[in-house]
C-alpha positions, 0 to 999 in steps of 0.5 A: 593532811588527809582524812578518811571517812569510816562508816559506822557500820560493817557489812557481813558477806551475807548482808552484801549478797542480800542487799544486792538481791533484794534491792536489785543492785546486782550490777554494782560493786561491793563498795557501791552497794555499801554506799547505797545501803548507808544512804538508805540507813541514813534516810530511814526514820524507823528503827527498832531495837532489842537487847542484841539487834537494831532493825532499820527500815528501808524506804517504808517497805517491809525490808529491814537491815538487821544490825548486831549492836555489839559489833555494829555489824549488818547481819542481813537485809530481811523482809519482816511482816509487822506481826513477826517484827512485833513478836521479835521486839516483844521477846 
């Protein structure tokens, strides 16, 4: 009997392209980029949540994975300044 690992998150094509660019992973395949991103999410200690999205910090930088809560879909990897993130969370 074999078991297959299914990760919690799905990735949009846009998120994969952003991760390759912003994390400097252009030489990796999509599956390697996904695995790298999942490790970063697992190691993250900072997550903020609104009604529709989660914002998961990457290695204490200004980069955040933006996750649609309803579908567990990573929409993008985007830089946020603290004041902009605070504005999003308070709206």
